[in-house]
C-alpha positions, 0 to 999 in steps of 0.5 A: 457809827453806833448801832442804835439812834439814841435820840436828839436834843431840844432843837425847836420850841413851840411858843404860844402867847409868850409861853413855851408849851412844848419842844421838839427834840432831834439831831442835825449835822452841818458840813462845810464846803470841804465836807468837815463837820461845821456844827452838830447837835444830837446823835449824828453818827448813829443810823437812822432811816432817811426815808424818802431822802434816799430817793436821789441815791436810789436813782443813781443806782437805777441809772447805773443799772440801765435806766434811760429816760428821754426827759430829765423831768422824768428823772426828777419824778423818779426822785419825788415824794410828789403830792399826787397832782394831775401833772404828777400822775399824768407823767407817771402814767406816761412812763408806765405806758411807754414801757408797756406797763399799767398801774397794776404793776406798781407795788406802792399801796393805793393812797389818796394824794399827799397834797391837800388840794390834790386830795380834795380834788380827787374826793370831789371828783368821786375818786379814791385811793390809787397806787399811781397817786401815792407819793412814791409812784414815780420811784416805783415806776423808775424801778420797774423801768430799770428792771426791764432795761436790765433784763431783771424780773419785774416780779418781786422788784421791791424785795431786798434780795432782788438784783435791783435792790442790791444795786440801789443799796450799793449806791447808797453805801457808796455815796454816804461812805458807810455800810448800810446798818439795817434794812427796813420796809418803807411806807411805799413797800420798797426797802429803806436803808439805815445810814447816819445823818452825817453820811446822808449830808455827805451824800447830798454834798457829793450830789451837788459837788460832782462834775457835770455829766456824772451820774450824781450831778445828773440826778441833782440837776434834774431835781433842781430843774423841776422842783415842782415834780420832786414835791408839788405846788407850794411844797417846802422842797419846791420852794427851797429849790426855786428860792435858793440858787443851786440848792438841792433839797429832799424831805422824808417821813418821820422828820428827816430832811437833807439839803446841799448848796454848792460851794457852801455845804450840806445839812441833814436833820432828824426830828425825833417825834417825826413832826413835819413842822419842826424841820424848816426852822432847824434847816433855816438855822443850819443854813444860816451857819453856812451863810446861806440867806434868801427871802424863802428862808425868812418865810420858812424860819418860823411856823405860825401858831393860831388861837381864835383864828389869829396868830399867837405864837410860832414854832421856832428853832432854839438851836 
């Protein structure tokens, strides 16, 4: 694995009125059901920060360290990049209260909800940025509860050298099959661990391929049972998991996406400029190479462009 991500190739074109006005570059890897590389483009062996795509792997480390949850829906929330809707916030608040904690224990920064509707609702009600509405509050609640279960100090739970983070790093390395190449600070303040796109796809393939009752499968099953908690109403990950039987999906900041389908394979994507709109067209193209089809994929294959309020083009895959 090379030490520096060298960037990708043109994967997506932006077509307006029949004219290609822009390109999104990136990298993508497609693994088949046996874990071999079926197709790839760009730099898929250099380390990247997977951002929130790491959350299911971090959840494995939490469960192995003693985290116990009474409802699998709470495990889905621990893996979430939620939109800050009331049903997300109420469940995070209940998790904290059940452990005798308040929102002040969360290290994630105060933010408005990630989802547009939830953000608008919060502002209409006179609300402002809150830690519990930050999209990673479920993960941070899970980290806090894990520390209490393991007898570790809650103070500094976000520091890379904390026993919790050492365990989470080990889980990421195990499931990706790689040593972590670098440790950074994620947007939520917790560590983010650099691995390759190939390693990320390998990890997601294992999550859906592990036998029932194993820790990885437990995480995957929880996410697939409650995709609305993993993302939110109308979100892409929610739509993907609801619309393709067995599919596991998790997106991350800066244009990262990971998906796996049992018996078919796995995909990992990095869009170089971090463009949110570029991920789905590439993903749909990649899943097509695995023979995965569904109406929701047809809906996500292109992102419409508008001019004067009318559709005049699309963001679409060119790979």
